[in-house]
DOGUTOR-710708 format. One line per 8 residues: number of its first residue (from 1); for each residue x, y, z of C-alpha. Coordinates in Angstrom, 2 decimals, decimal comma. Layout:
DOGUTOR-710708
NUM) X Y Z | ...
***
This chain:
DOGUTOR-710708
1) 28,87 -29,56 -16,19 | 30,55 -32,85 -15,35 | 28,49 -35,16 -13,15 | 30,19 -35,73 -9,83 | 29,72 -38,64 -7,49 | 27,04 -37,82 -4,90 | 28,52 -39,24 -1,70 | 27,31 -36,79 0,96
9) 23,75 -36,34 2,25 | 23,02 -32,77 3,38 | 19,90 -31,60 5,20 | 19,02 -27,97 5,93 | 16,07 -25,84 6,92 | 14,69 -23,05 4,79 | 11,57 -20,96 4,45 | 8,76 -23,00 2,87
17) 7,42 -20,16 0,72 | 10,91 -19,38 -0,59 | 11,47 -23,06 -1,39 | 8,19 -23,26 -3,34 | 9,08 -20,18 -5,40 | 12,58 -21,54 -6,03 | 11,11 -24,87 -7,18 | 9,09 -22,99 -9,81
25) 12,29 -21,46 -11,16 | 14,05 -24,84 -11,10 | 11,13 -26,37 -13,03 | 11,36 -23,64 -15,68 | 15,02 -24,63 -16,09 | 14,03 -28,32 -16,16 | 15,85 -29,02 -12,90 | 14,81 -30,36 -9,54
33) 15,91 -28,87 -6,23 | 18,70 -31,38 -5,71 | 20,19 -30,71 -9,15 | 19,95 -26,96 -8,66 | 21,64 -27,07 -5,27 | 24,37 -29,38 -6,59 | 24,92 -26,97 -9,49 | 25,19 -24,08 -7,02
41) 27,68 -25,97 -4,82 | 29,81 -27,00 -7,80 | 29,86 -23,39 -9,05 | 31,00 -22,10 -5,64 | 33,64 -24,81 -5,24 | 34,99 -24,32 -8,77 | 34,95 -20,51 -8,89 | 35,71 -19,84 -5,21
49) 32,94 -17,24 -5,12 | 29,20 -16,91 -4,90 | 27,21 -16,34 -8,11 | 25,67 -13,23 -6,53 | 26,63 -10,36 -4,25 | 26,04 -10,64 -0,51 | 24,00 -7,91 1,21 | 27,25 -6,33 2,43
57) 28,76 -6,40 -1,07 | 25,60 -4,87 -2,58 | 25,68 -2,10 0,01 | 29,36 -1,46 -0,76 | 28,61 -1,32 -4,51 | 25,88 1,28 -3,89 | 28,19 3,37 -1,70 | 31,00 3,24 -4,26
65) 28,60 4,28 -7,05 | 27,35 7,21 -4,95 | 30,91 8,25 -4,14 | 31,91 8,05 -7,81 | 28,92 10,22 -8,73 | 29,87 12,82 -6,10 | 33,47 12,87 -7,31 | 32,27 13,28 -10,89
73) 30,01 16,20 -9,90 | 32,82 17,81 -7,93 | 35,23 17,43 -10,84 | 32,72 19,19 -13,10 | 32,11 22,04 -10,66 | 34,16 25,15 -9,97 | 37,58 24,53 -8,49 | 39,22 26,84 -5,99
81) 42,72 27,14 -4,62 | 43,71 25,95 -1,17 | 44,15 29,56 -0,09 | 40,61 30,42 -1,24 | 39,27 27,42 0,62 | 41,01 28,56 3,82 | 39,47 32,02 3,41 | 35,98 30,58 2,92
89) 36,23 28,20 5,86 | 37,81 30,76 8,18
***
């Protein structure tokens, strides 16, 4: 990744325990927190997306997978005509 000029100071609050766990991961990758956050920001700016799914997107993925499974099961089950369906449902 190309080194960009660092010309903006950013401060933010986060959970201390989460930060400590994240620092362990950064250390395993031989990065510090600043480098990791800069890498994240450059990824988002370059790709115009997050490198992970948001909670809402994860929920949508689960719902779509469940719907696809139901459709698959229904496609494999017995099919009936519209007239038969009307008879069964009254």
